[in-house]
C-alpha positions in Angstrom: 23.7 -3.6 -27.1 25.0 -0.8 -24.8 26.7 -1.6 -21.5 24.7 -0.4 -18.5 26.4 2.6 -17.1 26.1 4.9 -14.1 27.3 8.3 -13.6 30.4 8.9 -11.5 29.9 10.9 -8.3 31.0 10.6 -4.7 30.2 12.2 -1.5 29.2 10.6 1.9 26.2 8.2 2.5 25.3 5.3 4.8 23.6 2.0 4.5 20.5 1.4 6.6 20.2 -2.2 7.6 16.9 -4.0 8.4 16.3 -6.0 11.5 17.1 -9.8 11.6 14.2 -12.2 10.7 13.4 -15.7 11.5 15.2 -18.2 9.4 13.5 -20.3 6.8 14.2 -23.9 6.4 17.4 -24.6 4.6 19.2 -21.5 5.9 17.3 -19.0 3.9 15.6 -15.9 5.6 12.6 -13.7 5.1 14.8 -10.8 5.3 18.2 -11.7 4.1 19.9 -14.0 1.6 23.6 -14.6 1.2 25.9 -15.4 -1.6 29.5 -16.2 -2.1 31.0 -14.6 -5.1 34.2 -16.3 -6.1 36.5 -14.2 -8.2 40.0 -14.7 -9.6 41.2 -12.4 -6.8 39.3 -14.0 -3.9 36.0 -14.5 -2.4 33.3 -11.9 -1.7 30.5 -12.7 0.6 27.3 -10.6 0.1 24.2 -10.1 2.4 21.2 -9.4 0.1 18.3 -7.5 1.7 15.0 -9.2 0.8 12.7 -6.9 2.9 14.2 -3.6 1.4 14.7 -4.7 -2.2 12.6 -7.8 -2.8 12.3 -7.5 -6.7 16.1 -6.8 -7.1 17.1 -9.6 -4.8 15.0 -12.2 -6.4 16.3 -11.0 -9.8 19.8 -11.4 -8.6 19.2 -14.8 -7.2 17.6 -16.1 -10.4 20.7 -15.1 -12.3 22.7 -16.9 -9.6 20.8 -20.0 -9.5 21.1 -20.6 -13.2 24.8 -19.9 -13.2 24.5 -16.8 -15.3 27.4 -14.9 -13.7 29.9 -17.8 -13.8 32.7 -16.8 -16.1 31.6 -13.1 -16.4 34.0 -10.3 -15.4 34.4 -7.0 -13.6 34.5 -5.0 -16.8 34.5 -1.6 -15.4 36.6 -0.6 -12.5 37.1 3.0 -11.2 39.3 2.9 -8.1 37.8 5.9 -6.4 34.2 5.0 -7.2 33.0 1.5 -7.8 33.6 -1.9 -9.5 31.0 -3.1 -11.9 30.4 -6.4 -13.4 27.8 -9.1 -14.2 27.1 -8.6 -17.9 30.2 -9.4 -20.0 32.5 -12.4 -20.9 36.3 -12.2 -20.8 36.0 -11.3 -24.5 33.9 -8.5 -23.7 30.8 -10.0 -25.3 27.6 -8.9 -23.7 25.4 -11.7 -22.4 21.7 -12.1 -23.2 19.7 -11.2 -20.2 16.2 -11.5 -18.8 13.7 -8.5 -19.0 14.5 -5.4 -17.0 13.2 -4.9 -13.5 11.6 -2.1 -11.5 14.1 0.3 -9.8 13.7 0.0 -6.1 15.9 3.0 -5.3 13.5 4.4 -2.6 14.1 1.5 -0.2 16.1 3.5 2.4 19.5 1.7 1.5 22.4 3.9 0.7 25.2 3.8 -1.8 28.0 3.6 0.8 31.3 1.7 0.9 30.6 -2.0 0.6 27.1 -1.8 -0.7 25.9 -3.5 -3.9 23.7 -1.8 -6.3 22.1 -2.3 -9.7 23.6 -0.7 -12.8 21.3 0.6 -15.3 21.0 2.7 -18.5 21.1 6.5 -18.2 17.8 8.1 -18.7 15.9 4.8 -18.2 15.0 4.3 -14.6 13.7 0.8 -14.8 16.4 -0.7 -17.1 18.4 -2.9 -14.8 19.0 -6.4 -15.8 22.0 -8.5 -14.5 24.8 -5.9 -14.1 25.6 -4.7 -10.7 28.2 -2.6 -8.9 30.0 -2.6 -5.6 30.7 0.8 -4.1 34.3 1.1 -3.0 33.6 4.4 -1.1 30.5 6.3 0.1 28.7 7.5 -3.1 25.9 9.7 -1.8 25.4 11.3 -5.3 24.0 8.0 -6.4 21.2 8.3 -3.9 19.8 11.4 -5.6 17.4 11.1 -8.5 18.9 12.5 -11.6 16.7 11.1 -14.5 13.7 10.1 -12.5 15.5 7.8 -10.3 18.6 7.1 -8.3 20.6 3.7 -8.1 19.0 0.8 -6.1 21.1 -0.7 -3.3 20.1 -4.3 -2.6 22.7 -5.5 -0.2 26.2 -5.2 1.3 29.4 -7.0 1.4 29.9 -8.5 4.9 33.2 -10.5 4.2 35.7 -9.9 1.5 36.1 -6.0 1.2 39.8 -6.8 1.0 39.1 -8.6 -2.2 37.0 -5.6 -3.4 40.0 -3.4 -2.5 42.2 -5.6 -4.6 39.9 -5.4 -7.5 39.7 -1.6 -7.3 43.4 -1.3 -7.5 43.9 -3.2 -10.7 45.3 -1.4 -13.8 42.7 -0.5 -16.4 42.7 0.5 -20.1 40.3 1.1 -22.9 39.3 -1.8 -25.0 36.8 -2.6 -27.6 34.9 0.6 -27.0 34.7 0.3 -23.3 36.6 2.5 -20.8 38.1 1.4 -17.3 38.5 -2.1 -18.3 41.0 -4.1 -16.2 44.2 -5.0 -18.2 44.1 -8.5 -16.8 40.6 -9.8 -16.6 39.1 -10.0 -13.0 36.9 -13.1 -13.6 33.7 -13.9 -11.5 34.4 -17.6 -11.4 31.0 -18.4 -9.8 28.3 -17.0 -7.7 26.5 -19.4 -5.4 24.2 -19.2 -2.5 26.0 -19.2 1.0 24.9 -20.7 4.2 24.3 -18.0 6.8 25.4 -20.4 9.5 28.9 -20.1 8.1 28.9 -16.2 8.5 27.6 -15.9 11.8 30.3 -13.5 13.1 30.0 -11.2 10.0 26.2 -11.2 10.3 26.4 -10.3 13.9 28.7 -7.4 13.1 26.3 -6.3 10.4 23.3 -6.2 12.9 25.3 -4.4 15.5 26.3 -1.7 12.9 22.8 -0.8 12.1 22.8 3.1 11.9 21.1 4.7 14.8 18.3 7.3 14.4 17.4 7.9 17.9 18.9 11.3 18.3 17.9 11.8 22.0 19.8 8.6 23.0 22.9 9.8 21.4 22.6 13.4 22.3 22.2 13.8 26.2 21.4 17.2 27.6 24.9 18.2 28.4 28.5 17.1 27.5 29.0 16.2 31.1 26.0 13.7 31.1 27.1 12.4 27.8 30.7 11.7 29.1 29.2 10.1 32.2 27.1 7.7 30.0 30.3 6.9 27.9 32.2 6.0 31.1 29.5 3.7 32.3 29.4 2.0 29.0 33.2 1.4 29.1 33.0 0.2 32.7 30.2 -2.2 31.7 32.7 -3.6 29.2 35.0 -4.3 32.1 37.3 -1.3 31.5 38.9 0.6 34.4 38.3 4.2 33.6 40.0 5.6 36.7 43.3 6.4 34.8 41.5 8.4 32.1 42.1 12.0 31.7 40.3 15.1 30.3 42.0 17.2 27.6 41.1 20.6 26.2 37.6 20.9 24.6 36.0 18.2 26.7 37.9 15.3 25.1 38.5 12.3 27.4 41.3 9.7 26.7 42.4 6.4 28.4 45.4 4.4 27.3 44.3 0.8 27.7 47.6 -0.8 26.2 50.9 1.0 25.9 52.8 0.9 22.7 56.5 0.5 22.1 56.8 1.8 18.5 57.0 5.0 16.8 54.9 7.9 18.6 52.2 9.7 16.5 52.2 13.4 16.2 50.0 15.9 14.2 50.9 15.7 10.6 52.0 12.0 10.6 50.3 9.4 8.4 48.9 6.9 10.8 47.4 3.4 10.2 44.8 2.2 12.8 42.1 -0.3 13.5 39.1 1.4 15.2 35.7 0.7 16.6 33.0 3.4 17.3 30.0 3.5 19.6 27.3 5.9 20.6 26.9 6.5 24.2 23.8 4.2 24.2 26.1 1.3 23.2 25.1 1.1 19.7 28.1 0.3 17.4 28.2 2.5 14.3 31.4 1.5 12.6 34.5 -0.6 12.9 37.5 -1.5 10.8 38.3 -4.6 12.8 38.4 -7.6 10.5 38.6 -5.3 7.5 41.4 -3.2 5.9 43.0 -0.9 8.5 42.4 2.9 8.1 45.3 5.0 6.9 45.0 8.8 7.1 47.0 11.9 7.7 46.6 13.0 11.3 45.5 16.5 10.5 42.4 18.7 10.2 40.5 17.9 7.0 41.5 14.5 7.1 40.2 13.4 10.5 37.7 14.7 13.0 39.1 17.2 15.5 38.7 14.6 18.4 41.1 12.2 16.6 43.5 15.0 15.7 43.7 16.1 19.4 43.3 12.6 20.9 45.8 10.2 18.9 49.0 12.3 19.3 51.2 10.7 21.8 50.1 7.2 21.0 52.9 4.7 20.3 52.6 2.0 17.7 51.1 -1.1 19.2 49.2 0.8 21.7 45.4 1.1 22.3 43.5 4.1 23.4 40.0 5.0 24.1 38.5 8.4 23.2 35.2 10.0 24.3 34.6 12.8 21.8 32.1 15.5 22.5 29.9 16.6 19.7 31.8 19.9 18.7 35.0 17.8 18.3 33.0 15.1 16.3 30.3 16.1 13.7 28.6 18.8 15.7 25.0 20.0 15.2 24.7 18.6 11.7 26.0 15.1 12.5 26.7 12.9 9.5 23.3 11.7 8.3 22.0 9.0 8.4 24.7 7.3 10.5 25.7 10.0 13.0 22.8 12.0 14.5 23.2 15.7 15.2 25.1 16.6 18.6 26.4 13.0 19.1 29.0 12.1 21.6 31.1 9.4 20.2 33.3 6.7 21.8 36.3 5.2 19.9 38.7 2.4 20.7 41.8 3.0 18.6 44.7 0.6 18.0 47.7 2.4 16.5 49.3 -0.1 14.0 52.0 2.2 12.4 53.2 5.8 12.0 54.8 7.3 8.9 56.7 10.5 9.0 55.3 14.0 8.1 
């Protein structure tokens, strides 16, 4: 039998998240189910979206409940794309599966970093069985139909992306006719249902990170009114904005905690934690509790508002930025997460600075 494959591709995408539903008895939910995937490199907790991908989720849970995934491996690892598993033993023997399922790729969920999707045979839209993959970066090309269908997302990692990042970094080789196989097997020790009560913090973050689609709420009539809304939001969080200052281009900055380490300058490599909100208070992204972001502080690597607003920070410090649209994502936005003409608010904690 052939291994299920997917075509490599990577651009930007974003994962839509459905609203929270009332819990079923026993911790289950009409909208979500949760599993803990214990691997030889650590635990990954996954939220499965029943409302968006009911067929796919029930299929995954059937395999889970009968222990099918226990002892399988991540047999295909591409560090700048995805990690794929759920069908082979450590000896690269393919397991016998249940019948294939319908491809639910039109459900509005996107192949973005941390999302879990079904692998399938090329040219056969409805050929997915047990194999899945976790996107290690945004892979918008997988959301576009190429052979009658795209790739169906059915959930997201809500805890354990550091483990996913460990897996994506393993050394790979060609073995037994397969490419990109980890030299040392990355074993899926078990997959079991998880109690959502134990993931309350992670679930709350996932709900708050629901992508916004209300462009008017995020694009007030003028940059001045947008900044006013942003300052009101910060004041509502108990932040004294009186010491903030305006920079060129309409950028506004406020140092909430001074740093004592190395000072960041354009061209340096910086490592940060960040949280981003729209002016209506909707959180759209955060690295807190995940792997810090490391990037070159330069055009082409970060948006203009960061390149202009981060220099001068010292390691250990925290700074708020209110970034006008033309220093963020402009009139096109970054669909579907960032609407056009959005003013963005960031809290940035500078962890470290490396030289040019």
